[in-house]
N, C-alpha and C positions, 0 to 999 in steps of 0.2 A: 724752194723745193730742190733737194739734192737729186741729181741724175747720175747715172753711171755710164759715161761715154764709152764707146766700144773701141778697142785697139784697131789700128789701121789694117792689120793682118786679118782680123775677123771680118771687117767690111769687105776686104778683097776676096775672101772666101765666098761671101754672099754674092758678090758681083760675078765671080767665076761660075757659080751655079746658075745664076739668072741668065748668063750668056750661053748656057748650054755646054760649058767646058768641064762640068763635073756632074757625076751621077749621085743621087741620094743613097746614103748607107741605110741598111735595114736596122731599125732601132731594136735594142734589147730591153726586155722588161726588167725593172729594178724596183727596190723598195728602200726607203730611207726613214729613219726614226729620229724625231726631235726629242731627245731626252730632256726632261724638265725637273727642276727643283726650285723651292722658294728662294728668292733673292732679296737683296736689300731694297730694290726699287721696282720689283716685278719678277717675272720668271727668269731664272738662269737657264742657259742652254749649254749642252756639252758639244764641243767642237774638236774636230781632228784637223790638223794641218797636213795635207797630203804631201808626200815626198815630191820634190821638184822634178824628179826623174820620171814621174808617172805620166803615161801618154795622155790620159784624160784628166783635166783639172789639176795638173801639177802645181803645187804651191798654194792651192786654194784651201780655205777653211770650209769644212763640210760637216754634215751630221753623219753618224754611223749608218752604214747601209751598203748595198751592193746588188749585183745581178741575181736574178732568180735562177736557182740551180734546178736541173731536170727532176731531181729527187724531191724538191719542194712540192711537186705535184702528187706525191704519194698519198692516195686516198686511204691507205691503211691507218694513217695517223688518226683520222676521224673514226674509222670502223673499230679500232682497238680502244676507243674511249680515252684517247690522249688529248682531246680537244675540249676546252671549257670556255663558256661565254657564247657570244653571238655565233650562230652556225654559218657555214660557208654561203648559204643562200642569202642571209642578211648581209654578209660582207660583200657579196656580189652586187647587191643593190647600192650599198654605200660607195663601193669603189668604181661602179659604173662599168663592170665587165662580167664575163661569164663566170659561173660558179667555180670551175676547176682553176681558173686563173686567180680568182679571189682567194681561194684556199692557199695556193702557192705563194701569193704575195704576202699574206699574213705570216706564213711559215718563214719566208725569206726575211721579213722584217724582224722577227724574233731571233732567227738564227744569226743574221748579220750583226745585230746589236750585241749578242753574246760574243761573237767572234771578234768584234772590233772594240768592245768596251768592257767585256766581262760581266755585263748586266744581263740577267736572265729573267724574262717575263714568263715564269712558270712556277708551279707549286705542286704539292702533294695532292691537292684537291681544288675544287672550284672556289674555296674560300681561303686558300693559303698561298703564300708567295715564298719562294726560297729566300732565306735571310742572309746567306753568306756564300759567295762563290770564289773565295780567295785561296782556298787550299790547293796543294799540289795535284790532288786527284781531279779537281775541277779544271785546273789548267791543262792537264793531260786530255781531258774530254774536249776542251775548247780547241786545242791544237788538232785533235782528231777530226772535229767538225770542219775546221778551217782547211785542212788538207784533203777533205772529202773521204777520209778513211771510214767514217761512219756517217749515216744520214741523221737528220733531225729526229725522225721516227725512232731509229735505233737508240739514239741518245736518251730520249725521253723514256723509252721503255726500260732501258737499263737502269735509269735513275728512279723509276716508278713515279714519274712526274706527268702533269698535264699542262698543255699550252694554255696560258691565261689570255685568251684573245680579248677579254673584256678590259684588259689593262691598256689596250691600244685605242686610239681614236683616229679616224680618217681625216686628213686635213686638205690636201690638194694634189694635183697631178700636173706634171710638166714633161713635155716632149722636146728633146733637143732639136734646135732648128734644123731644117731640112738640108742645109748646106754644110753642116758639120761632118767631118770624116768619121767620127765616133758618136753614135747617137744612142740615147737611152729614153725609154718611156718610164718615168719614175713616179711612183705613188709615194707621197709624203704622209707619214703617220706621226702622231704625238703620243708620248707616254711619260708618266711620272717615274722618277728613280725610286724603285721599291725600297721600303724602309729596311734598314740594316745592310743593304747592298752598297758597294762603292764601285766607282768606275776605275779602270786600270789602263795604263798606257801599254797596250798589248798588240795593237795593229801594226803589222809589218809595212802597211801602205802609208803610215803617217810618221811625220818627223817630230810632232809634239801634239799634246792634247791639253784642253783647258775647259774649265767652267767659267762662264762669264754671263753677265746680264744681257738679255736679248737686245735691248736698246744700246747697251755699251758696245756690242758687236757691230751694230749698225753704224755707230759713231766711228769706230775704228776703221771700218771700210771707207767711210766718207773722208777720213783723215789720212787715208792711204797707208795705214799701219798694218792692215791685213788685207788679203784678197778673198773675195767670194764670188761665186757665180750668182747672177741676178735672182734666181729662185730662192737660194739660201738667204740672201740679203733681204728679200721681200718677206720671207717667212719670219725672219727675226724681227723685222719691222712690225708685222701684224701681231705676232705673239707678244712682243714687248709692250703693246698697248693694253694688254690684259693684266689683271691684278696679280694672278698667281697660277700655279699649275691647275688648281681646281677650276678656275675660270676658263683656261685653255681647253681642258677636257670637256667641260660643259658646252663650250662653243663647237666642239667637234661632234657632239651627239647627233645633230640633225644635218650634218654635212653630207652631200653627195658629190663625189669627186667628178669634176669635168676636166678632162685632159686638155691642156693649153700648150700650143706650140708658138713661141715668140717669133717675130719677124723683125728684120732690121728696118727701122724707120728714121727719117730725118728729123732732127731736133735743132733747128737753126743751122749753124755751121758744123754740127756734130751728128753722129749717128748713135741711136740707142736701140735697145730691144723693146718691142711692144709688150704690154702687160695687160692682164685681164682688167676689166673696168673697175672692179672694187679695189684693186691694188693701185690703179691710177688715182682714184679718189683718195686713197689712204696717203699716198705721197703728196698730193696736192694740199692736204690738210696739215702738213708739217709746218 
């Protein structure tokens, strides 16, 4: 069974907090989306390698995503008929939070995915999906969203589009350990790459992007070819056990997110982060 030992600096942070020398940071709500497509040996996932200069997770391979923006809470998006699929009440149950936050998380998931990959989970109606977002006009709108010049509601209204919330599946929730100086309460979603759309290397926060098999990504981390935070690595491990994107989305149908905060625990002479029981069993079965 492969473990991911923690760097000494990480363990030192945990000890400083435990001794009372550091105060916990307030976590920020965030959403991340595991984009999927069929691969040769199972689902492929889309990964961005964050710039090494980034304060949080520099150099790490991550899924598209980011923090919730205050305007993601705009209830006008639903009131104006720009929302298709499960309603915010159902999403609140799936995500294990209040309705307003659930609505904002779904909006943030779609918005951040478009901003960081050019992939848009929206259509002209409840049964359609945008087929191409590669034109200059789409790029101008993506940049306007990224700079916060326009809100997601304004963008959808301008384009006469509706948010396709049914294209998302709820997967898991991870809270950055209490001793980290920058903390996020992150909801993980899954979504299939819409037919006709392509990912684009557009994120200013990433140095490179790639599609790779989920289990290939796990192997690259174990071989120290790439870096991942444990939740990303564990998500790839779990998703890689499923046959294809359809199986992943089917597995997401009945999920209720239970937010988990890892803790530093001893593992022989090394230290690792604790994991939810079903992930521990998953690692043990390898």
